[in-house]
C-alpha positions in Angstrom: -83.9 33.3 -55.3 -80.9 32.4 -53.2 -82.3 30.8 -50.0 -81.3 33.2 -46.5 -78.5 30.2 -45.8 -76.9 31.2 -49.5 -77.7 27.7 -50.8 -79.6 27.9 -53.9 -82.2 25.1 -54.7 -82.1 22.8 -57.2 -84.7 24.2 -59.4 -83.3 27.8 -59.5 -79.7 26.5 -60.6 -81.9 24.5 -63.5 -83.0 28.0 -64.6 -79.7 29.6 -64.1 -78.4 26.7 -66.6 -81.2 27.3 -69.2 -80.9 31.0 -69.0 -77.0 30.5 -69.4 -77.6 28.5 -72.8 -79.9 30.9 -73.8 -77.7 33.3 -73.8 -77.6 35.6 -70.6 -74.5 36.5 -69.4 -73.2 35.7 -65.8 -73.3 39.7 -64.9 -77.4 39.6 -65.9 -77.9 36.1 -64.1 -76.1 37.2 -60.8 -78.5 40.6 -60.8 -81.4 38.5 -61.5 -80.9 36.0 -59.0 -79.1 39.0 -56.6 -76.3 36.3 -55.9 -72.7 37.1 -56.7 -71.2 36.3 -60.5 -68.9 33.4 -58.7 -72.1 32.0 -57.7 -73.5 31.8 -60.8 -70.0 30.4 -62.1 -70.1 27.8 -59.5 -73.9 26.8 -60.5 -73.2 26.4 -64.0 -69.9 24.2 -63.5 -71.6 22.4 -61.1 -74.4 21.3 -64.0 -70.8 20.9 -66.4 -71.6 23.8 -68.4 -69.2 24.7 -71.3 -68.9 28.5 -70.2 -68.5 30.9 -72.8 -65.1 32.8 -73.5 -65.1 36.1 -71.5 -65.1 39.2 -73.7 -61.7 41.2 -73.8 -61.5 44.9 -74.1 -59.7 45.4 -77.2 -56.5 48.3 -77.3 -59.2 50.5 -79.2 -61.4 50.7 -76.5 -58.8 51.1 -74.1 -57.8 54.0 -76.2 -61.5 55.3 -76.3 -61.3 54.6 -72.3 -58.4 56.5 -71.9 -59.5 59.8 -73.8 -62.9 59.6 -72.5 -61.3 59.2 -69.0 -59.1 62.6 -69.7 -62.3 64.7 -70.7 -63.7 63.7 -67.1 -66.0 61.0 -68.0 -66.5 58.5 -64.7 -65.3 55.0 -64.6 -69.0 54.2 -64.5 -70.4 55.9 -67.2 -67.0 54.3 -69.8 -68.1 51.3 -68.5 -71.3 51.8 -69.4 -70.5 53.0 -73.0 -68.4 50.2 -73.4 -70.2 47.3 -72.2 -68.0 46.7 -69.2 -67.6 47.1 -65.7 -65.8 50.2 -63.6 -63.3 47.9 -62.3 -62.4 46.7 -65.8 -61.9 49.9 -66.8 -59.9 51.4 -63.8 -58.0 48.3 -63.8 -56.9 48.8 -68.0 -56.6 52.6 -67.6 -53.9 51.9 -64.7 -52.4 49.3 -67.2 -52.2 52.2 -69.9 -50.3 54.9 -67.5 -53.5 56.5 -66.2 -54.1 57.9 -62.7 -57.3 57.3 -61.3 -58.9 60.0 -60.1 -60.4 59.9 -55.9 -63.9 59.3 -56.0 -64.6 62.6 -54.5 -63.3 64.2 -57.6 
């Protein structure tokens, strides 16, 4: 785990690198180690790991997200369904011209 001073022990860094090579995503590693994804990225870059290409949302997935959002589904639920985070869904909905509802309704 990350130390209280924010540093990550060398052994934990090795575990992060090995898990990433085994196919664990940066998002999942951040959750497991209770640190931000950028910290995971820093550990991987420090270890000279070749990062996997980030998945991109397809136009068809944006269309699905727009449809689901207009039907009342939340950003979080759409994100779960399409395997993207809510912020990514929100950004692509805005780019598609969709007005985002307030968190209260």
